NUKOL-532335 format. One record per residue: residue number from 1; residue in one letter; y, x, z of N, C-alpha, C in turn. Coordinates in steps of 0.1 Angstrom, whole numbers, plus 5000, padded with zeros to 4 digits. Layout:
# NUKOL-532335
REC/NUM/A/Y/X/Z/Y/X/Z/Y/X/Z;
...
This chain:
# NUKOL-532335
REC/1/M/4987/5008/4999/5005/5000/5000/5016/5011/5000;
REC/2/K/5012/5020/5005/5024/5027/5005/5028/5033/4993;
REC/3/K/5018/5034/4980/5023/5040/4969/5028/5030/4963;
REC/4/A/5019/5017/4963/5027/5007/4955/5040/5000/4960;
REC/5/G/5044/5003/4975/5059/5002/4978/5066/5013/4973;
REC/6/I/5063/5029/4969/5072/5036/4968/5078/5029/4951;
REC/7/V/5062/5027/4944/5064/5025/4929/5075/5013/4930;
REC/8/I/5074/5000/4934/5082/4989/4935/5097/4998/4938;
REC/9/V/5098/5006/4947/5114/5012/4950/5119/5015/4941;
REC/10/I/5110/5024/4933/5113/5031/4918/5121/5020/4916;
REC/11/A/5111/5012/4911/5116/4999/4899/5130/4992/4905;
REC/12/G/5130/4988/4914/5145/4985/4918/5157/4995/4916;
REC/13/L/5155/5007/4921/5161/5018/4917/5166/5019/4899;
REC/14/L/5154/5016/4898/5163/5015/4877/5167/5004/4876;
REC/15/I/5164/4994/4879/5167/4978/4882/5182/4978/4881;
REC/16/T/5181/4984/4894/5202/4989/4897/5206/4995/4885;
REC/17/I/5201/5009/4883/5211/5015/4876/5212/5006/4862;
REC/18/F/5200/5003/4858/5203/4998/4842/5204/4985/4841;
REC/19/T/5211/4979/4843/5217/4963/4847/5215/4954/4832;
REC/20/G/5208/4960/4824/5205/4954/4812/5202/4961/4800;
REC/21/F/5196/4954/4788/5193/4962/4775/5197/4953/4768;
REC/22/K/5194/4959/4748/5197/4952/4741/5187/4958/4729;
REC/23/F/5183/4942/4722/5175/4938/4711/5179/4936/4701;
REC/24/V/5172/4938/4690/5178/4936/4676/5167/4925/4669;
REC/25/T/5168/4916/4664/5162/4906/4656/5166/4902/4641;
REC/26/K/5155/4900/4631/5161/4895/4618/5163/4881/4620;
REC/27/E/5173/4877/4609/5176/4862/4611/5178/4864/4593;
REC/28/K/5170/4852/4586/5173/4848/4576/5185/4842/4574;
REC/29/V/5191/4843/4560/5202/4840/4558/5208/4832/4547;
REC/30/V/5201/4837/4539/5196/4829/4525/5186/4828/4522;
REC/31/D/5178/4821/4513/5163/4822/4505/5162/4812/4499;
REC/32/I/5164/4819/4486/5166/4809/4475/5156/4818/4460;
REC/33/G/5142/4811/4461/5134/4818/4451/5128/4830/4459;
REC/34/S/5134/4841/4446/5128/4859/4452/5140/4859/4461;
REC/35/L/5153/4855/4462/5164/4861/4466/5163/4858/4484;
REC/36/E/5163/4871/4487/5166/4866/4506/5174/4875/4511;
REC/37/I/5179/4868/4517/5194/4880/4524/5189/4875/4540;
REC/38/S/5191/4886/4547/5190/4887/4560/5199/4894/4568;
REC/39/R/5201/4894/4582/5209/4900/4591/5203/4905/4603;
REC/40/D/5208/4914/4606/5204/4917/4621/5213/4911/4632;
REC/41/K/5208/4907/4641/5214/4897/4651/5214/4905/4669;
REC/42/N/5224/4910/4673/5222/4916/4684/5221/4903/4695;
REC/43/H/5208/4909/4703/5209/4899/4714/5206/4912/4729;
REC/44/F/5218/4905/4736/5218/4915/4753/5214/4904/4762;
REC/45/L/5204/4912/4769/5193/4906/4782/5202/4914/4796;
REC/46/N/5207/4906/4805/5216/4910/4813/5213/4905/4826;
REC/47/W/5212/4913/4836/5207/4911/4851/5216/4915/4861;
REC/48/S/5220/4912/4872/5225/4914/4887/5221/4930/4890;
REC/49/P/5228/4938/4897/5224/4950/4899/5225/4944/4916;
REC/50/L/5223/4932/4923/5218/4932/4934/5200/4926/4932;
REC/51/L/5197/4921/4918/5181/4920/4914/5177/4935/4920;
REC/52/G/5182/4943/4913/5174/4957/4918/5176/4956/4936;
REC/53/V/5190/4957/4941/5188/4957/4960/5175/4952/4965;
REC/54/A/5177/4940/4958/5160/4933/4962/5146/4938/4961;
REC/55/V/5143/4940/4949/5135/4944/4946/5127/4958/4955;
REC/56/M/5144/4966/4958/5140/4981/4966/5137/4976/4984;
REC/57/V/5148/4964/4986/5141/4960/4992/5125/4951/4999;
REC/58/F/5124/4950/4989/5108/4939/4987/5099/4952/4988;
REC/59/G/5102/4963/4981/5092/4977/4980/5091/4984/4994;
REC/60/G/5108/4986/4999/5105/4988/5015/5096/4984/5025;
REC/61/V/5099/4970/5024/5089/4960/5034/5077/4963/5032;
REC/62/V/5072/4965/5020/5056/4963/5012/5052/4979/5022;
REC/63/Y/5062/4987/5019/5060/5001/5022/5057/5002/5040;
REC/64/L/5067/4998/5046/5063/4999/5060/5056/4988/5067;
REC/65/Y/5054/4974/5060/5038/4969/5068/5026/4978/5058;
REC/66/G/5022/4981/5047/5011/4987/5044/5011/4996/5054;
REC/67/A/5020/5007/5057/5019/5016/5064/5015/5016/5079;
REC/68/K/5015/5003/5084/5016/5001/5100/5001/4992/5102;
REC/69/K/4995/4986/5089/4982/4980/5086/4974/4990/5086;
REC/70/Q/4976/5002/5082/4963/5013/5078/4963/5022/5093;
REC/71/N/4975/5022/5099/4972/5033/5114/4967/5023/5126;
């Protein structure tokens, strides 16, 4: 459980540092017979840094209670 707690804390730290990411999809604009025109559409996925803090707290709780159960 200690290792899982450490991994969760590190994941929470990364979520806090990187508060989102961008990805691109292709979208058809015109499709007439053999003529096809498409464009790239940008999408942004953002989250609050507080989510990362909450995940770090959860990881800390897992780490501490996992350590107490084994001793």
